[in-house]
C-alpha positions as CSV (number, residue, x, y, z in Angstrom):
1,M,-11.9,183.7,42.4
2,K,-11.1,186.3,39.8
3,N,-11.0,189.9,40.7
4,S,-13.4,192.5,39.3
5,D,-11.1,193.7,36.5
6,E,-10.3,190.1,35.4
7,I,-14.0,189.2,35.2
8,K,-14.7,192.3,33.1
9,Q,-11.9,191.4,30.8
10,I,-13.1,187.8,30.4
11,A,-16.6,189.0,29.6
12,R,-15.3,191.5,27.0
13,Q,-13.1,188.9,25.4
14,T,-16.0,186.5,25.1
15,L,-18.1,189.1,23.3
16,Q,-15.2,189.9,21.0
17,I,-14.7,186.2,20.2
18,E,-18.4,185.7,19.4
19,R,-18.4,189.0,17.4
20,D,-15.6,187.7,15.3
21,S,-17.3,184.4,14.7
22,I,-20.5,186.2,13.5
23,E,-18.4,188.3,11.2
24,A,-16.8,185.2,9.7
25,L,-20.3,184.0,8.8
26,M,-20.6,186.6,6.1
27,A,-19.0,184.2,3.6
28,S,-21.8,181.7,4.3
29,I,-24.4,184.0,2.7
30,N,-24.1,182.6,-0.8
31,D,-26.3,181.3,-3.6
32,E,-27.2,178.2,-1.6
33,F,-28.5,180.4,1.2
34,V,-30.7,182.2,-1.3
35,D,-32.0,178.8,-2.5
36,V,-33.0,177.9,1.0
37,V,-34.9,181.2,1.4
38,E,-36.7,180.7,-1.9
39,T,-37.5,177.1,-1.0
40,I,-39.0,178.0,2.3
41,Y,-40.9,181.0,0.8
42,Q,-42.5,178.8,-1.9
43,C,-43.1,175.9,0.6
44,K,-46.8,175.0,0.9
45,G,-46.3,173.2,4.1
46,R,-44.5,174.1,7.3
47,V,-40.8,174.5,8.3
48,V,-39.9,171.7,10.8
49,V,-36.8,172.5,12.7
50,S,-34.9,169.7,14.5
51,G,-31.8,169.3,16.6
52,I,-30.5,167.7,19.8
53,G,-28.8,169.1,22.9
54,K,-28.0,172.9,22.7
55,S,-28.9,172.8,19.0
56,A,-32.5,171.7,20.0
57,I,-32.8,174.8,22.2
58,V,-31.7,177.0,19.2
59,A,-34.2,175.2,17.0
60,Q,-37.0,176.1,19.4
61,K,-36.0,179.8,19.2
62,I,-35.8,179.7,15.4
63,V,-39.3,178.1,15.3
64,A,-40.7,180.9,17.6
65,T,-39.2,183.6,15.4
66,L,-40.5,182.0,12.2
67,N,-44.0,181.6,13.6
68,S,-44.2,185.1,14.8
69,T,-43.1,186.6,11.5
70,G,-45.4,184.7,9.1
71,T,-43.7,181.4,8.4
72,P,-45.5,178.4,9.9
73,A,-43.0,176.3,11.8
74,L,-42.8,173.3,14.2
75,F,-40.0,172.1,16.5
76,M,-39.2,168.4,16.4
77,H,-36.6,167.1,18.8
78,A,-34.2,164.8,16.9
79,A,-34.3,162.1,19.6
80,D,-38.1,162.1,19.9
81,A,-38.4,162.1,16.1
82,I,-37.0,158.6,15.8
83,H,-39.4,157.5,18.5
84,G,-42.7,158.6,17.0
85,D,-42.6,162.4,16.6
86,L,-41.6,162.0,12.9
87,G,-45.3,161.7,12.3
88,M,-45.7,165.4,12.6
89,V,-43.8,165.9,9.3
90,Q,-46.1,166.2,6.3
91,K,-45.0,165.7,2.7
92,E,-44.8,169.4,1.7
93,D,-42.9,170.4,4.8
94,V,-39.3,171.6,4.7
95,V,-37.1,170.1,7.4
96,I,-34.1,172.0,8.9
97,C,-31.7,170.0,10.9
98,I,-29.3,171.8,13.2
99,S,-26.1,170.1,14.3
100,K,-22.6,171.5,14.9
101,S,-20.9,168.2,14.0
102,G,-23.5,166.8,11.7
103,D,-22.6,163.3,13.0
104,T,-24.6,162.8,16.2
105,P,-26.2,159.4,16.4
106,E,-29.8,160.7,16.5
107,V,-29.2,162.9,13.4
108,K,-27.6,160.1,11.5
109,V,-30.8,158.0,12.1
110,L,-33.1,160.9,11.3
111,V,-31.6,162.1,8.0
112,P,-32.4,158.9,5.9
113,L,-35.9,158.9,7.4
114,V,-36.6,162.4,6.3
115,K,-35.1,161.8,2.9
116,G,-37.1,158.6,2.5
117,M,-40.3,160.6,3.1
118,G,-39.4,162.9,0.2
119,N,-39.1,166.1,2.2
120,T,-36.5,168.8,1.4
121,L,-33.8,168.7,4.0
122,V,-31.7,171.7,5.0
123,A,-28.6,171.2,7.0
124,L,-27.5,174.0,9.4
125,T,-24.2,172.7,10.4
126,G,-20.6,173.5,11.0
127,N,-19.3,170.5,9.1
128,F,-20.2,170.0,5.4
129,S,-18.2,166.8,5.3
130,S,-20.5,165.2,8.0
131,Y,-23.2,162.7,7.4
132,L,-25.8,165.5,7.6
133,G,-23.8,167.8,5.4
134,E,-23.4,165.2,2.7
135,H,-27.0,164.0,2.6
136,A,-28.9,167.3,2.9
137,D,-30.5,169.0,-0.2
138,F,-29.2,172.4,1.0
139,R,-26.5,173.4,3.4
140,I,-26.0,176.5,5.4
141,S,-22.7,176.9,7.2
142,C,-22.5,177.8,10.9
143,A,-18.9,176.8,11.2
144,V,-16.8,178.5,13.9
145,E,-13.0,178.3,14.4
146,K,-13.4,177.7,18.1
147,E,-15.7,178.1,21.0
148,A,-15.5,181.1,23.4
149,C,-15.2,178.5,26.2
150,P,-11.6,178.5,27.4
151,N,-11.6,174.7,27.1
152,N,-13.1,174.9,23.6
153,L,-15.9,172.6,24.8
154,A,-19.1,174.4,25.9
155,P,-21.2,175.4,22.9
156,T,-20.9,179.2,22.8
157,N,-19.7,180.5,19.4
158,S,-21.4,177.6,17.6
159,T,-24.8,178.2,19.1
160,T,-24.5,181.9,18.5
161,A,-23.7,181.1,14.9
162,Q,-26.7,178.8,14.6
163,M,-29.0,181.5,16.1
164,V,-27.7,184.2,13.9
165,M,-28.1,182.2,10.7
166,G,-31.7,181.4,11.8
167,D,-32.3,185.1,12.3
168,A,-30.9,185.8,8.9
169,L,-33.3,183.3,7.3
170,A,-36.3,184.7,9.2
171,V,-35.5,188.3,8.3
172,C,-35.1,187.4,4.6
173,L,-38.5,185.8,4.7
174,I,-40.0,188.8,6.4
175,E,-38.8,191.0,3.6
176,C,-39.8,188.5,0.9
177,R,-43.3,188.3,2.4
178,E,-43.5,192.1,2.9
179,F,-44.5,191.3,6.4
180,G,-45.3,194.6,8.0
181,S,-46.2,196.0,11.5
182,K,-49.9,195.2,11.0
183,D,-49.1,191.6,10.2
184,F,-46.8,191.5,13.2
185,A,-49.6,192.9,15.5
186,R,-51.9,190.1,14.3
187,Y,-49.5,187.5,15.6
188,H,-48.7,189.4,18.8
189,P,-52.1,190.5,20.2
190,G,-51.0,190.0,23.8
191,G,-48.5,191.9,25.8
192,A,-47.0,195.4,25.5
193,L,-45.4,194.6,22.1
194,G,-48.7,193.8,20.4
195,K,-50.5,196.7,22.1
196,R,-48.0,199.1,20.8
197,L,-48.9,198.0,17.3
198,Y,-52.6,197.9,17.4
199,L,-54.0,199.8,20.5
200,R,-55.6,203.1,19.7
201,V,-56.6,206.1,21.8
202,S,-60.3,205.2,21.1
203,D,-59.7,201.8,22.9
204,L,-58.8,203.7,26.1
205,Y,-60.6,207.0,26.6
206,Q,-64.1,205.5,26.3
207,Q,-63.7,203.8,29.7
208,N,-63.2,207.1,31.4
209,E,-65.7,209.8,32.4
210,K,-66.0,212.9,30.1
211,P,-65.4,215.9,32.4
212,A,-66.6,219.2,30.9
213,V,-67.4,222.7,32.1
214,S,-68.3,226.0,30.3
215,A,-66.1,229.0,30.3
216,E,-68.5,230.7,32.7
217,S,-68.6,227.8,35.2
218,S,-67.8,228.8,38.8
219,L,-64.8,227.6,40.7
220,K,-67.0,225.4,42.8
221,E,-68.4,223.8,39.6
222,V,-64.9,223.2,38.3
223,I,-63.7,221.6,41.5
224,I,-66.7,219.3,41.6
225,E,-66.3,218.3,38.0
226,I,-62.6,217.4,38.4
227,S,-63.3,215.6,41.7
228,T,-66.3,213.5,40.6
229,K,-64.8,212.5,37.2
230,R,-61.6,211.4,38.9
231,L,-59.2,212.3,36.1
232,G,-57.5,215.3,37.6
233,V,-58.7,217.4,34.7
234,T,-61.7,218.9,33.0
235,A,-62.1,220.3,29.5
236,V,-63.6,223.8,29.1
237,V,-66.0,223.5,26.2
238,E,-67.8,225.9,23.9
239,G,-70.5,224.0,22.0
240,K,-68.8,220.7,21.2
241,K,-65.3,222.1,21.0
242,A,-62.7,222.1,23.8
243,I,-61.4,225.7,24.1
244,G,-59.3,225.1,27.2
245,V,-58.3,222.7,30.0
246,I,-58.1,223.0,33.8
247,T,-56.0,220.5,35.8
248,D,-55.9,220.0,39.5
249,G,-52.5,221.5,39.3
250,D,-54.0,224.7,37.9
251,L,-56.4,224.8,40.9
252,R,-53.6,224.5,43.4
253,R,-51.6,227.3,41.8
254,M,-54.7,229.5,41.7
255,L,-55.6,228.8,45.3
256,S,-52.1,229.8,46.4
257,Q,-52.6,233.3,45.0
258,D,-54.7,236.1,46.3
259,H,-58.0,235.9,44.5
260,D,-61.6,236.6,45.3
261,L,-62.7,233.0,44.9
262,S,-66.3,233.8,44.6
263,Q,-65.6,235.7,41.3
264,V,-63.3,233.1,39.7
265,K,-64.6,231.5,36.5
266,A,-63.3,228.6,34.5
267,R,-62.1,231.0,31.8
268,D,-59.8,232.8,34.4
269,I,-57.8,229.7,35.1
270,M,-58.0,227.5,32.0
271,T,-55.1,226.9,29.7
272,S,-56.2,227.9,26.2
273,S,-55.5,225.7,23.1
274,P,-55.0,222.5,25.1
275,K,-52.9,219.6,23.9
276,T,-55.2,217.2,22.1
277,I,-55.0,213.9,20.3
278,M,-57.4,212.3,17.7
279,E,-59.3,209.3,18.9
280,D,-58.0,207.2,16.0
281,A,-54.4,207.9,16.8
282,M,-52.2,205.0,18.1
283,A,-52.0,204.9,21.8
284,V,-48.2,205.0,21.6
285,E,-48.6,208.5,20.0
286,A,-50.3,209.6,23.2
287,V,-47.4,208.3,25.2
288,K,-45.0,210.3,23.0
289,V,-47.0,213.5,23.4
290,M,-47.3,213.1,27.2
291,K,-43.5,212.5,27.6
292,Q,-42.6,215.4,25.3
293,T,-44.9,217.9,27.1
294,N,-44.6,216.5,30.6
295,I,-48.4,216.2,31.1
296,S,-50.6,213.4,32.5
297,Q,-53.8,213.9,30.5
298,L,-54.7,214.5,26.9
299,I,-58.0,215.9,25.5
300,V,-59.3,213.5,22.9
301,C,-61.1,214.8,19.8
302,S,-63.0,213.5,16.9
303,G,-62.4,216.1,14.3
304,E,-63.0,219.3,16.3
305,E,-65.4,217.7,18.7
306,Y,-64.3,217.0,22.3
307,V,-65.1,213.3,23.1
308,G,-63.1,212.5,26.2
309,V,-59.8,212.3,28.1
310,V,-57.0,209.7,28.0
311,H,-54.9,209.6,31.1
312,F,-51.3,208.6,31.8
313,H,-52.6,205.8,34.0
314,D,-54.6,204.3,31.1
315,L,-51.4,203.9,29.2
316,L,-49.5,202.6,32.2
317,K,-52.2,200.0,32.8
318,E,-51.8,198.7,29.3
319,G,-48.0,198.3,29.7
320,L,-47.2,201.0,27.2
321,I,-45.1,203.0,29.6
């Protein structure tokens, strides 16, 4: 067993070797790479990505990235393709085949079948002299000098190179399609990521009560309003406008002081000019304001009108915090 320092050194060396392999890929970004991007961009079908072994796993990740960023894609395992799954390939699809050697038996069977169907074939390979490299319409190099594995056997640098080149293709297509955050949100409606892109304050505050008292409300009325509305806060309103806010923390601080409680009014303990947020603001903006000001509730407004309260727990429940 290696000691702690030796393990750290091995890990750092692995990262350095993989970093150097990625840097060496810069030379692979050439005119042929541009041709691949343009071919996929103009493609009226899907991008079918295939591979076997570790390359198949990389292919699945590339497919997921393409689908989530506006480029329709399918994964086709190279072994399954030659046993029936080739039927998923339509005539206008672009096929990307990933293989370090380019000479695996399954790939050598698959390549002439794809070419015979008339599909454009892109090779993502570390060996342009291979069967795949020589028969593809376009080639993108993911060649590496060696693997990070000390035995130079386990796919490490080579799979990193494949993944990085897939990302490079995807990002180029994002830019070509002018694929923005609104588009991204449409493909990611679930989970915290999607919610950060589309969820607005108006989607949250309306599920809450709308606590409100007047400036002349008594302390008892304030306590009842905060307690019954269960948000730990109440707005102090004048007409339709929030002129102040009282939190349960304000009540505790006031009660710890020497006051004639029967004479205390809302105006005596409210915080004037409360922090507010517009109802059409993004929910992540509410998160930002709460963190910056160290508060748990925000008064929500429509124009100058007070319409409700958004609470820290609303944002927490949606996974935004």
